[in-house]
Structures are given as C-alpha cells and as structure tokens.
C-alpha positions, 0 to 999 in steps of 0.5 A, a space after each residue: 613685633 611685640 611677640 618677637 621682642 618678648 621671645 628675644 628677651 627670653 633668649 637673651 636671658 637664657 644666653 646669660 646663663 649658658 657660660 656658668 652651666 658650661 663651666 659645670 660641664 667642664 668641672 664634671 669632666 675634670 672631676 671624673 678624670 681626677 678620680 683615680 680610685 674607680 675602675 675605668 668602666 665604673 668611672 666612665 659610667 659615672 662620668 657619662 651620668 654626671 655629664 648627662 645630668 649637667 647637660 639636662 640641667 642646662 637645656 632641659 628646663 626642669 621638664 621631665 625628659 626621658 632623653 639620653 642627654 649623655 649623647 649630644 653632638 653640639 655645644 649645649 650653649 648653642 641650645 636656648 629657650 624659644 619662650 614656650 615650654 615643651 609642646 607649648 606650641 602644640 603639634 597636630 597629631 590628628 589632622 582633619 581635612 577639607 575640600 578645596 571648595 571649603 578652603 576657598 571660604 577662608 584662604 586667599 589666592 596668595 596664601 602660602 600653602 605647603 603641598 605634599 604629593 605621594 601615592 596619588 594623594 595630594 594634601 595642602 598645609 596652609 602656613 596660616 595654620 602651620 605658623 601656630 603649630 609648627 608640626 603636623 604628624 600625618 600620612 599622605 598616600 600611605 607614607 607617614 610624614 611630619 610636616 614642619 614649619 619654623 617661622 623664625 627660619 622660614 623653613 617649611 620642610 617635610 620628613 618621612 617619619 619611618 626611621 629604621 622600621 620605627 614609626 616616629 611622631 614629633 613634638 616641639 621641645 620649646 628650644 632653638 638652635 641657631 634660631 631653628 626649631 628643635 623637634 623631639 620624637 615621642 618614642 625616644 625623646 631624641 632632639 632633632 634639628 629641623 632645618 637639616 633633619 638630624 638628631 643632635 641629642 639623645 638615643 638616635 644621635 646623628 640619625 638623619 631623617 629622609 626629606 620628602 619633596 614638598 613645595 610652598 605655593 600660593 593657594 591659587 597655584 595649588 587650586 589650579 594644579 590639584 583641584 581635588 586636593 585635601 586641605 588641612 582644616 582649622 578644626 585642630 582642637 586648639 583655639 588659635 587666630 588662624 590667618 593672623 601673623 604673630 611675626 609681623 615684619 619679621 622678614 624685613 629684607 634689611 633686618 636680622 634674626 633675633 640676637 638672643 636666638 642667633 649668635 653665629 657669625 654672619 656670612 655676608 655673601 647674601 643678606 641674612 634675611 634673603 630667602 634662598 632655595 636651598 638644596 642639601 646636596 654635597 656641601 649644599 647649594 643655594 640661590 637667592 630669591 632676588 637673582 632667581 626672580 630676575 631670571 625665572 629659572 636656574 639650570 645647574 648641576 651638583 654631583 652629577 645631578 642636573 636640576 632646574 630651580 623655577 620661580 614664579 610670582 604670586 605667593 605672599 610672605 607669611 611673616 610680613 603683614 598683619 594677616 598671612 595673606 596680606 604679606 608682600 609677594 615673595 613668589 613661589 618655587 619648585 625644583 626638578 631633576 632635569 634628567 628625563 629618560 635619555 636626555 637632559 632638559 633645559 627649562 626656561 620661561 618663554 611667553 609666560 609658559 615654562 618650556 624646555 629648550 630641547 623639545 619645546 614642550 610646556 610644563 606646569 609647576 607640578 613637573 607635568 608636561 602639558 603640551 608638545 612631544 613630551 606631553 604626559 611625562 613628568 619630572 621628578 621633584 627634588 627636595 628643597 627648602 626656602 630658608 632665610 640665608 642665615 638659617 641655611 648657611 649656619 648649617 651648611 657653611 660651605 654651600 655653593 651660591 649660584 651667581 649669574 
C-alpha cells in the first residue's frame, strides 16, 4: 500500500493546483472577449492560442507535448498527475512471445491473463506483466491492436489501432481522469480515455477507438482452450519484478478509489470497488460479479442484441495479494451474442457444463459448441470489460444494472 499512498499524495497535491489554473483559463477567455480592437478572425486565433497555452500549463506538466491543447472536451481540472511522467510507465512496442510450455515455467494456474484471438492467431498477455506497462502495441492475426490495462480501474481492454486509415501506437501520458489511464497516440499526441476508448484532448478529439473482443481468463483456462497460444514474454527490455503486485490490497471490496485520483460523486447502486461486467451498448449495461457468481449465467438483451454473460471461478485478482497469482479467486467472464443462425439461445450451467437450453449442446468459454446438435458452431464474442463499478459508471452514468 506504500506505493498507492505515494500516488495518492501526488494526486492530492496536484488537485490543490487545479482551481487557480482554471481561473487563468477563465481570465484568458474574458480578456479575449474584452479585446474589441482585433478582427474577429484574429481574435479567435489568439483566444484559442491563449486558451491552449493555459490548458497545456495546467495538464502538460512542463513536458514537450505536440498536442493541440485548444481541442479539449472535458474540464481540465478533471485531469491529474498519476505520479510518473509521460512514458514513465513504458509501453511495450516490440513484444516478444513464448510458447505455452515456456510460460508454464512461471505462470500459476490461477494467474489472470488477457486473451486476444483474431485471424486464427491467439495471444495471451499476463496481467503480471501488463500491471507494470499498461500498454502493449502489437499485431494479432494481421490486426493491429493496443492491449491495455489500467490497474486503478481494473480495465483490461483491447483496441484496434487502425484509425481512419492511420496506424496509431500508444503510450502513457502519466495522467489520469477519474482514476483511469490517459493514453496518447504518438502520431498526433492526442490524449485518449482508456476506459471508453475516446480521444478527449488533441487533433483527434471525440474520435472513438474500436474495441476488440478479449477475455481475462485464468492461465489454466487459457491453456485448456488454446494449447498453441503465444504468451507475452517477460523479456520486455525493461527490468521489472514481474509477478509482484505493486497495488497490494487495492481492490478490497469494502474499499474505495484513491481520493486524489477520483473526486466524482459515488453511485450507490453498487459498492465502488465491485467488479462488474460492463458492455458499452446503448446507455451502458452492467452486472456485478457478486450476483453474477451466484447465478453463473445472465441472459439479457440490449438494443435488440441478445447476449449471455458467463462467469466461472478460477482466476485470481491481480490487485489483492503480494503476488498476482496469490490474489483471491474473483472468477473469469465471457460474453457472447446469443443469436446463432435463425435461433436465439439461452445459456446455463448444468452439471458443471455450459449448455444451451434449446438444443442441449455444450459450450466452452471460447464460445465453441463441443457436443450436441450444434457441435462445431461458434458464438460471437462481445467486447466487454471487467471494470470496478466506480470506474465504469462515472463514464456511463445512465448504465442499466442487471438485477435478478
């Protein structure tokens, strides 16, 4: 918890500097409005430049950014330092991989691993590594992706980094908003909100990244589903104590986010640190791990899309024990589109097997039918995240919460 306390003190200190800086922004705007001697076009340009300079002074940390700070969609005071400077938490740009057999030498069966499957290729990214780097710029089966993890929000999310025909690669800004990682792309240096994949500062303002389906499973589950999986190697070019958790006890179910990093009002429909399966569909949809673990499967529908959320025990919390693998069992989830051909399936656990009610076919957590009339068929995976409740609902306040 020492590292967490140190991060909190940095955030609180920065928070105390926010109000005066915002005052400077207001003063700059007022000054430009009062200047009647300039042409409207010249005045507009100078106003934008003045405002951009103030915003950069407020959130740029004195670092040499090329970001267009005149374009920002959020109050600057919501953006705070997370402690490390820009790229102080280094992204992995040239990832090396190893076989499952090699990964067996250091991964425990309960280790949480983020899995991405595309074009016949399957890659796995242990949270034991992601917790130290937060971003991996990679390619899976021909698809360029950024694999991301914000430990403070428990958001392990994957994005397509081909945006408008331009290939982007991402780094860490060293800043947070609502406790969530702010990434930047190295091509335009726009800043992106990781939890929802939207640019909030810079040239690409309001551009949305496309989510790539991914699941956080236990290493044992990954090994059984994908024997030929390639696993991110600890040979990253950086010296880190991979496997150790620097956020011990952070995800205490009765705890709260770090105050200096998160100052928004609390939504009391669920505890702040409750893990949720969150879908960015419509106004948002979420189910807490607590009720989900009791029923095993939730079948629901949002905006005419029927889906099933499946939970199974076996995966450790990366943010609990001294070692990632020693965290308490929080389980693992998958989300599938229930529509298959001309029918809509209803999934359930029965006698230890995942099956559909309609045909009795059995399924694995990769969405593959293993036995029964639908053997050989596959359900489409739906992008989702396993956020902490506070870090989801702050971005999607009108989220519909599933209740039994």
